[in-house]
C-alpha positions in Angstrom: -51.1 49.2 -2.4 -50.3 48.2 1.3 -48.0 50.1 3.5 -45.2 47.4 3.5 -45.2 47.4 -0.3 -45.0 51.2 -0.4 -41.7 51.2 1.7 -38.4 49.8 0.6 -36.1 47.1 1.9 -32.4 47.1 2.1 -30.9 43.6 1.8 -27.4 43.4 3.2 -25.0 40.8 1.8 -21.6 42.0 3.1 -19.0 43.4 0.9 -16.7 46.3 1.4 -19.7 48.5 2.5 -20.0 46.7 5.8 -16.4 45.8 6.6 -14.6 47.0 9.6 -10.9 47.0 10.5 -10.1 44.4 13.2 -7.1 45.7 15.0 -6.3 42.4 16.7 -6.3 40.4 13.6 -5.0 43.2 11.4 -7.6 42.7 8.7 -11.0 43.8 7.3 -13.8 41.7 8.7 -17.6 41.8 9.4 -19.4 42.3 12.7 -22.8 44.0 12.1 -24.1 46.2 9.4 -23.5 49.9 9.5 -27.0 50.6 7.9 -28.9 51.5 11.1 -26.3 54.0 11.9 -26.2 55.5 8.5 -30.0 55.7 8.1 -30.3 57.5 11.6 -27.5 59.9 10.8 -29.1 60.7 7.3 -32.5 61.3 8.9 -34.0 59.0 6.3 -37.6 59.9 5.8 -38.4 56.9 3.7 -40.0 53.8 5.3 -37.4 51.2 5.2 -36.7 47.8 6.6 -33.3 46.2 6.7 -32.9 42.5 6.0 -29.3 41.3 7.0 -29.0 38.3 4.7 -25.3 37.5 4.4 -21.9 38.9 5.6 -19.6 37.9 2.9 -16.9 39.2 0.8 -18.3 38.9 -2.8 -15.2 37.0 -3.9 -16.3 34.3 -1.5 -19.9 34.0 -2.9 -21.1 30.9 -4.5 -24.0 30.0 -6.6 -26.0 29.2 -3.5 -25.5 32.6 -2.0 -26.6 34.3 -5.3 -29.8 32.1 -5.3 -30.4 33.1 -1.8 -30.3 36.8 -2.6 -32.6 36.3 -5.6 -35.0 34.3 -3.5 -35.0 37.0 -0.9 -35.6 39.7 -3.5 -38.5 37.5 -4.9 -40.1 36.8 -1.5 -40.0 40.4 -0.1 -43.3 42.2 0.0 -41.7 45.6 -0.9 -41.6 46.4 -4.6 -38.4 48.6 -4.2 -35.3 46.9 -2.9 -31.7 48.0 -2.5 -29.1 45.3 -2.2 -25.7 46.2 -0.6 -23.1 43.9 -2.2 -19.4 43.6 -2.7 -18.3 45.2 -5.8 -16.1 42.4 -7.3 -19.1 40.2 -8.2 -22.0 42.5 -7.9 -22.8 42.4 -11.6 -22.8 38.5 -11.5 -25.4 38.5 -8.7 -27.5 41.2 -10.5 -27.7 38.7 -13.5 -29.0 36.1 -11.2 -31.7 38.3 -9.6 -32.6 39.7 -13.1 -33.3 36.1 -14.4 -36.3 36.0 -12.0 -37.9 38.7 -14.1 -39.5 40.2 -11.0 -42.0 43.2 -11.2 -39.8 45.2 -8.7 -37.1 47.8 -8.8 -33.9 46.3 -7.5 -30.8 48.5 -7.1 -27.4 47.0 -6.2 -24.9 49.2 -4.6 -21.7 48.9 -2.6 -18.5 50.7 -1.6 -14.9 50.8 -2.8 -13.9 51.9 0.7 -15.5 50.6 3.9 -18.0 52.9 5.7 -15.9 52.5 8.7 -12.8 54.0 7.1 -12.0 57.7 6.1 -13.0 58.7 2.7 -15.6 56.0 2.2 -18.0 56.1 -0.8 -20.5 54.1 1.1 -23.0 56.8 2.2 -22.8 58.6 -1.2 -23.5 55.3 -3.0 -26.4 54.3 -0.6 -27.9 57.8 -1.1 -27.8 57.6 -4.8 -29.4 54.1 -4.6 -32.2 55.4 -2.5 -33.0 58.0 -5.1 -32.6 55.6 -8.0 -34.9 52.9 -6.4 -37.7 55.5 -6.1 -37.4 56.9 -9.5 -36.7 53.9 -11.8 -39.2 51.5 -13.3 -39.1 47.8 -12.6 -35.8 46.1 -13.4 -32.4 45.4 -11.9 -29.8 48.2 -11.7 -26.4 49.0 -10.2 -25.7 52.4 -8.7 -22.2 53.3 -8.0 -20.4 56.7 -7.8 -23.4 58.7 -8.8 -24.1 56.6 -11.9 -27.0 54.2 -12.5 -26.5 51.3 -14.9 -28.8 48.5 -16.2 -27.5 45.3 -14.8 -26.7 44.0 -18.3 -24.8 47.1 -19.6 -22.2 47.5 -16.8 -18.9 46.1 -15.8 -16.4 46.8 -13.1 -13.0 48.3 -14.4 -10.7 46.8 -11.8 -7.7 48.8 -13.1 -9.5 52.2 -12.5 -11.7 51.1 -9.6 -14.8 52.2 -11.2 -18.0 50.8 -12.9 -18.5 51.7 -16.5 -21.4 51.2 -19.0 -21.3 49.6 -22.3 -23.9 49.0 -25.0 -25.1 45.5 -25.7 -22.6 45.5 -28.7 -19.9 45.6 -26.0 -18.5 49.0 -27.1 -17.8 51.7 -24.4 -20.4 54.1 -23.7 -19.4 57.8 -24.4 -20.7 61.1 -23.2 -24.5 61.6 -24.1 -24.9 58.3 -25.8 -27.7 57.0 -23.6 -26.0 55.8 -20.4 -28.3 56.9 -17.7 -25.3 57.8 -15.6 -23.7 60.2 -18.1 -25.0 63.7 -18.7 -25.5 64.9 -22.3 
């Protein structure tokens, strides 16, 4: 396998992960990705390339944006890809990427609190995604709050602000029932 395919790629699409607080406008907005700063501070030893694809709140994503993300995952030479994405529609985009049936490991992650703000979960989620993308077999996954989910067995619980797994019969996953993010 060649050197590029042995590394991994992070595709940034925006979302809360990369938002910053604009003091003048009094709102969260995008300027540039925080990933280079995070990777340097973490002393990342994994060969990684960063592809800044979009800078959108996932609530503003359209079908064309999801297709662009899927096209990028398909065309990248790396077989391991992390996609940073807004949490509100992350599952929807993961379904679009999974429909391509790529022979790659693709892990979506994001943040509930922007990296630029105190108590952000961005670095933890990215670190978990780094580990997951290296250990999982080909497929599409979501990695949030220390848990890894198959794209087709996860949903965002907006009331609790967490992602939770479910079986294909749409029943909640309980402790030790096969959810890869739950310890038996």
